ROVO-504158 format. One record per residue: residue number from 1; residue in one letter; x, y, z of N, C-alpha, C in turn. Coordinates in steps of 0.02 Angstrom, whole numbers, padded with zeros to 5 digits. Atoms other than C-alpha are relative to their C-alpha. Example, Ala and Ser with C-alpha at 12.3 -4.5 7.8 and 13.67 -1.06 7.14 Angstrom:
2
<nr 1&rest A&n.X 00045&n.Y -00059&n.Z 00000&ca.X 00615&ca.Y -00225&ca.Z 00390&c.X 00045&c.Y 00060&c.Z 00000>
<nr 2&rest S&n.X -00042&n.Y -00059&n.Z -00003&ca.X 00684&ca.Y -00053&ca.Z 00357&c.X -00039&c.Y 00055&c.Z 00037>
//
This chain:
67
<nr 1&rest X&n.X 00037&n.Y 00059&n.Z 00019&ca.X -00224&ca.Y 01973&ca.Z -02136&c.X 00039&c.Y -00041&c.Z -00052>
<nr 2&rest X&n.X -00037&n.Y 00036&n.Z 00052&ca.X -00118&ca.Y 01930&ca.Z -02287&c.X 00060&c.Y -00035&c.Z 00031>
<nr 3&rest X&n.X -00060&n.Y 00028&n.Z -00031&ca.X 00038&ca.Y 01903&ca.Z -02182&c.X -00018&c.Y -00062&c.Z 00040>
<nr 4&rest X&n.X 00019&n.Y 00059&n.Z -00039&ca.X -00055&ca.Y 01783&ca.Z -02068&c.X -00041&c.Y -00049&c.Z -00042>
<nr 5&rest X&n.X 00030&n.Y 00045&n.Z 00048&ca.X -00129&ca.Y 01701&ca.Z -02223&c.X -00074&c.Y -00013&c.Z 00014>
<nr 6&rest X&n.X 00072&n.Y 00003&n.Z -00011&ca.X -00310&ca.Y 01738&ca.Z -02179&c.X -00020&c.Y -00055&c.Z 00049>
<nr 7&rest X&n.X 00010&n.Y 00056&n.Z -00046&ca.X -00300&ca.Y 01619&ca.Z -02032&c.X -00050&c.Y 00015&c.Z 00056>
<nr 8&rest X&n.X 00047&n.Y -00017&n.Z -00053&ca.X -00414&ca.Y 01714&ca.Z -01912&c.X -00072&c.Y -00004&c.Z -00026>
<nr 9&rest X&n.X 00070&n.Y 00001&n.Z 00021&ca.X -00602&ca.Y 01691&ca.Z -01916&c.X -00022&c.Y 00069&c.Z -00025>
<nr 10&rest X&n.X 00025&n.Y -00062&n.Z 00029&ca.X -00682&ca.Y 01823&ca.Z -02026&c.X 00048&c.Y 00036&c.Z -00046>
<nr 11&rest X&n.X -00050&n.Y -00034&n.Z 00043&ca.X -00522&ca.Y 01870&ca.Z -02119&c.X -00022&c.Y 00001&c.Z -00073>
<nr 12&rest X&n.X 00019&n.Y 00004&n.Z 00071&ca.X -00586&ca.Y 01810&ca.Z -02287&c.X -00060&c.Y 00046&c.Z -00014>
<nr 13&rest X&n.X 00060&n.Y -00042&n.Z 00010&ca.X -00754&ca.Y 01897&ca.Z -02267&c.X 00018&c.Y 00074&c.Z 00003>
<nr 14&rest X&n.X -00021&n.Y -00070&n.Z -00005&ca.X -00673&ca.Y 02061&ca.Z -02212&c.X 00037&c.Y 00022&c.Z -00063>
<nr 15&rest X&n.X -00038&n.Y -00016&n.Z 00060&ca.X -00554&ca.Y 02056&ca.Z -02359&c.X -00046&c.Y 00005&c.Z -00060>
<nr 16&rest X&n.X 00048&n.Y -00001&n.Z 00055&ca.X -00694&ca.Y 02016&ca.Z -02481&c.X -00040&c.Y 00065&c.Z 00001>
<nr 17&rest X&n.X 00039&n.Y -00062&n.Z -00006&ca.X -00797&ca.Y 02162&ca.Z -02415&c.X 00042&c.Y 00061&c.Z -00020>
<nr 18&rest X&n.X -00044&n.Y -00056&n.Z 00017&ca.X -00648&ca.Y 02280&ca.Z -02430&c.X 00012&c.Y 00004&c.Z -00075>
<nr 19&rest X&n.X -00012&n.Y 00001&n.Z 00072&ca.X -00614&ca.Y 02227&ca.Z -02609&c.X -00063&c.Y 00023&c.Z -00037>
<nr 20&rest X&n.X 00063&n.Y -00018&n.Z 00033&ca.X -00797&ca.Y 02245&ca.Z -02658&c.X -00017&c.Y 00074&c.Z 00008>
<nr 21&rest X&n.X 00014&n.Y -00070&n.Z -00012&ca.X -00805&ca.Y 02420&ca.Z -02583&c.X 00049&c.Y 00046&c.Z -00036>
<nr 22&rest X&n.X -00050&n.Y -00041&n.Z 00035&ca.X -00651&ca.Y 02480&ca.Z -02678&c.X -00012&c.Y -00005&c.Z -00075>
<nr 23&rest X&n.X 00004&n.Y 00005&n.Z 00073&ca.X -00629&ca.Y 02508&ca.Z -02864&c.X 00057&c.Y -00042&c.Z -00027>
<nr 24&rest X&n.X -00057&n.Y 00041&n.Z 00020&ca.X -00484&ca.Y 02385&ca.Z -02868&c.X -00014&c.Y -00049&c.Z -00056>
<nr 25&rest X&n.X 00016&n.Y 00048&n.Z 00052&ca.X -00572&ca.Y 02255&ca.Z -02974&c.X -00010&c.Y 00034&c.Z -00067>
<nr 26&rest X&n.X 00010&n.Y -00037&n.Z 00063&ca.X -00627&ca.Y 02382&ca.Z -03104&c.X 00066&c.Y 00025&c.Z -00027>
<nr 27&rest X&n.X -00066&n.Y -00025&n.Z 00021&ca.X -00452&ca.Y 02456&ca.Z -03109&c.X 00041&c.Y -00058&c.Z -00029>
<nr 28&rest X&n.X -00037&n.Y 00058&n.Z 00024&ca.X -00377&ca.Y 02282&ca.Z -03130&c.X -00026&c.Y -00021&c.Z -00069>
<nr 29&rest X&n.X 00029&n.Y 00017&n.Z 00065&ca.X -00497&ca.Y 02243&ca.Z -03273&c.X 00022&c.Y 00049&c.Z -00054>
<nr 30&rest X&n.X -00021&n.Y -00052&n.Z 00048&ca.X -00454&ca.Y 02408&ca.Z -03357&c.X 00073&c.Y -00010&c.Z -00020>
<nr 31&rest X&n.X -00071&n.Y 00012&n.Z 00015&ca.X -00267&ca.Y 02372&ca.Z -03344&c.X 00009&c.Y -00063&c.Z -00044>
<nr 32&rest X&n.X -00004&n.Y 00061&n.Z 00040&ca.X -00292&ca.Y 02196&ca.Z -03412&c.X -00021&c.Y 00014&c.Z -00072>
<nr 33&rest X&n.X 00023&n.Y -00017&n.Z 00067&ca.X -00389&ca.Y 02266&ca.Z -03560&c.X 00053&c.Y 00040&c.Z -00037>
<nr 34&rest X&n.X -00052&n.Y -00040&n.Z 00032&ca.X -00252&ca.Y 02393&ca.Z -03595&c.X 00058&c.Y -00044&c.Z -00022>
<nr 35&rest X&n.X -00056&n.Y 00045&n.Z 00018&ca.X -00118&ca.Y 02257&ca.Z -03593&c.X -00020&c.Y -00045&c.Z -00058>
<nr 36&rest X&n.X 00023&n.Y 00043&n.Z 00054&ca.X -00221&ca.Y 02144&ca.Z -03705&c.X -00004&c.Y 00039&c.Z -00066>
<nr 37&rest X&n.X 00003&n.Y -00042&n.Z 00060&ca.X -00252&ca.Y 02287&ca.Z -03827&c.X 00070&c.Y 00014&c.Z -00027>
<nr 38&rest X&n.X -00069&n.Y -00012&n.Z 00021&ca.X -00066&ca.Y 02326&ca.Z -03831&c.X 00031&c.Y -00063&c.Z -00030>
<nr 39&rest X&n.X -00026&n.Y 00063&n.Z 00027&ca.X -00023&ca.Y 02143&ca.Z -03858&c.X -00026&c.Y -00011&c.Z -00071>
<nr 40&rest X&n.X 00030&n.Y 00008&n.Z 00067&ca.X -00144&ca.Y 02135&ca.Z -04005&c.X 00030&c.Y 00050&c.Z -00049>
<nr 41&rest X&n.X -00030&n.Y -00050&n.Z 00043&ca.X -00073&ca.Y 02296&ca.Z -04075&c.X 00071&c.Y -00021&c.Z -00022>
<nr 42&rest X&n.X -00069&n.Y 00020&n.Z 00014&ca.X 00104&ca.Y 02228&ca.Z -04064&c.X 00005&c.Y -00056&c.Z -00052>
<nr 43&rest X&n.X -00003&n.Y 00056&n.Z 00048&ca.X 00062&ca.Y 02073&ca.Z -04166&c.X -00043&c.Y 00013&c.Z -00062>
<nr 44&rest X&n.X 00046&n.Y -00014&n.Z 00055&ca.X -00056&ca.Y 02159&ca.Z -04288&c.X 00034&c.Y -00003&c.Z -00069>
<nr 45&rest X&n.X -00035&n.Y 00001&n.Z 00064&ca.X 00077&ca.Y 02170&ca.Z -04424&c.X 00027&c.Y -00069&c.Z -00019>
<nr 46&rest X&n.X -00022&n.Y 00068&n.Z 00016&ca.X 00120&ca.Y 01985&ca.Z -04416&c.X -00048&c.Y -00031&c.Z -00050>
<nr 47&rest X&n.X 00043&n.Y 00037&n.Z 00047&ca.X 00055&ca.Y 01869&ca.Z -04551&c.X -00055&c.Y -00034&c.Z 00039>
<nr 48&rest X&n.X 00054&n.Y 00038&n.Z -00031&ca.X -00111&ca.Y 01788&ca.Z -04514&c.X 00018&c.Y -00074&c.Z 00000>
<nr 49&rest X&n.X -00018&n.Y 00070&n.Z -00008&ca.X -00065&ca.Y 01618&ca.Z -04447&c.X -00040&c.Y -00028&c.Z 00058>
<nr 50&rest X&n.X 00034&n.Y 00029&n.Z -00058&ca.X -00142&ca.Y 01495&ca.Z -04324&c.X 00031&c.Y 00023&c.Z 00066>
<nr 51&rest X&n.X -00034&n.Y -00022&n.Z -00061&ca.X -00011&ca.Y 01551&ca.Z -04197&c.X -00022&c.Y 00071&c.Z 00019>
<nr 52&rest X&n.X 00023&n.Y -00069&n.Z -00014&ca.X -00061&ca.Y 01734&ca.Z -04213&c.X -00072&c.Y -00002&c.Z 00026>
<nr 53&rest X&n.X 00069&n.Y 00005&n.Z -00023&ca.X -00244&ca.Y 01687&ca.Z -04196&c.X -00004&c.Y -00028&c.Z 00070>
<nr 54&rest X&n.X -00001&n.Y 00029&n.Z -00067&ca.X -00203&ca.Y 01583&ca.Z -04042&c.X 00018&c.Y 00054&c.Z 00052>
<nr 55&rest X&n.X -00018&n.Y -00054&n.Z -00046&ca.X -00120&ca.Y 01734&ca.Z -03961&c.X -00058&c.Y 00049&c.Z 00010>
<nr 56&rest X&n.X 00058&n.Y -00044&n.Z -00006&ca.X -00270&ca.Y 01844&ca.Z -03999&c.X -00056&c.Y -00033&c.Z 00040>
<nr 57&rest X&n.X 00051&n.Y 00037&n.Z -00038&ca.X -00387&ca.Y 01710&ca.Z -03932&c.X 00018&c.Y -00002&c.Z 00074>
<nr 58&rest X&n.X -00023&n.Y 00002&n.Z -00070&ca.X -00282&ca.Y 01697&ca.Z -03774&c.X -00016&c.Y 00066&c.Z 00035>
<nr 59&rest X&n.X 00017&n.Y -00065&n.Z -00030&ca.X -00303&ca.Y 01884&ca.Z -03743&c.X -00074&c.Y 00003&c.Z 00018>
<nr 60&rest X&n.X 00072&n.Y 00000&n.Z -00012&ca.X -00490&ca.Y 01865&ca.Z -03759&c.X -00020&c.Y -00047&c.Z 00057>
<nr 61&rest X&n.X 00016&n.Y 00049&n.Z -00053&ca.X -00496&ca.Y 01711&ca.Z -03648&c.X 00020&c.Y 00027&c.Z 00069>
<nr 62&rest X&n.X -00022&n.Y -00027&n.Z -00064&ca.X -00397&ca.Y 01797&ca.Z -03510&c.X -00048&c.Y 00054&c.Z 00024>
<nr 63&rest X&n.X 00045&n.Y -00055&n.Z -00019&ca.X -00512&ca.Y 01948&ca.Z -03512&c.X -00070&c.Y -00024&c.Z 00018>
<nr 64&rest X&n.X 00069&n.Y 00022&n.Z -00008&ca.X -00672&ca.Y 01847&ca.Z -03514&c.X -00008&c.Y -00063&c.Z 00041>
<nr 65&rest X&n.X 00005&n.Y 00062&n.Z -00039&ca.X -00632&ca.Y 01699&ca.Z -03402&c.X -00044&c.Y 00011&c.Z 00061>
<nr 66&rest X&n.X 00042&n.Y -00002&n.Z -00060&ca.X -00747&ca.Y 01658&ca.Z -03259&c.X 00036&c.Y -00037&c.Z 00056>
<nr 67&rest X&n.X -00029&n.Y 00025&n.Z -00061&ca.X -00679&ca.Y 01626&ca.Z -03084&c.X 00055&c.Y 00044&c.Z 00024>
//
């Protein structure tokens, strides 16, 4: 389906159903959280600046975005 770019009728629905039945989304969220936590840890020793705050905010925005 991916190779043919979901061009057949029902491809999108079948793919959606398969994703929803797997734990792929939860696993992806968990990995994203781990990466965001590590990013925050890596910059934790930097001075408090607007740039540091922007990076921390970006981590939060990525994890909590809708769509």
